[in-house]
C-alpha positions, 0 to 999 in steps of 0.5 A: 250904592254903598249902603246897599253893600254894607247893609248885609254886613250890619245885618247878621251881627244885628239878627245874632244880637236879637236871637242873644237877647230874646232867647231864653237861659238855658234851664237846668236838668229837674231834680228827680222826684219819686213818685211816691214817698217811703213811709215812716217805720211803724215805730215812728207812728205811735205817737206818745209811744214813738216820743217814749222811746225817742226821749229813752233813746236820748237819757241813753246817749246822754247818761246810759248808766244811769238809764240803765239802772233806772230800767233795771229797777222798773224792770225788775220792780215790774216783774216782781208786782206780776208774781206775787200777782200771779201767786195770789199770795199777801202784797210783800212790799219788802220782797218787791224792795229786794229785787228793786236793790238785786236789779240795781246791782246787776244793771251796770253788769248786765249793760256792760255785757251786751255792750261786750257781746255786741264788740266781739264775736263778729265774723265774717260770717253773719251766721257764725258771728249770732250763732256765737254770740247765742251760745255765749250768753247762753253758757256763759252769762246765763248760769252767772246771772242766775246764780247771782239772782237766786243767791241775792235773793236768799241772802236778802231774806235771811238764809244762811250760807247752807241755806244759799245753795240749798235755794241756789240748787232748787232753782238755777238748774230749772232756771237754765233750762226753760232760758233755753227756750226764751233767751236764745230767740230774742238775742239773736232776733235783737242782734239781727235787727237793732242797733245796739242801742235800742238793744238794751230796751228790748231786752228789758221788755222781754225781762219783764215777763222773764223776771216774772217767771225768776219770781214765781220761781223763787217764791216756789223754792221759799215753800218749798225749803220751808215745807222741807224744814217744818217736815225736818222739824217734826222728824226732828220732836218725834224722833225726841218723843221717842227717846222720851218715852224709850227713856221712861219705860 
């Protein structure tokens, strides 16, 4: 009789223990996994080109000045080689060396200028910031740089101060006008879509074509000045002959 009374009392704890040992531990909610994985950007899927770009980025982060100098020398040499090829004249290695020196000197100031634009003129309006950067670049940087480029070309090629001033007058106004057709778009694109570390590289790639144009324009100015001086020399010789004939008569 006592057993019958106690049996229900022990049955419930036993059932509770059975459920506790037989029940599986609670499962955590699975981590949500997207149905599709986002593809890598195009520039990260270009094989050797991607490797080269990443190596450039590492060099830029480690030694920005050295990287900019090396990049500028390559750009200026490539631009001059292209300009000499387009002109069809015999290759002039001294001219290539002259461009390399000019690019080496300009590398750090150019880089500093890009950093200055990146850290300044940043307003609440993105459009206003972009327009200001483009305008400041065209109004301040372009005239100074083009004057330096053509002036250095003239001085390194042996021109005196009056000849250098003449070269600047013959080339800088035309180059500034034509730069307005290219660099505002390049600057707007780089500041809109590229991070600060990639802007110098992008500008450098575009600058290969631009340096080709500047070198070609400088070459045309040299030819024009030579023809002008030859004409002035012929006129002077003619005048002297005329004076001599008049005196003899």
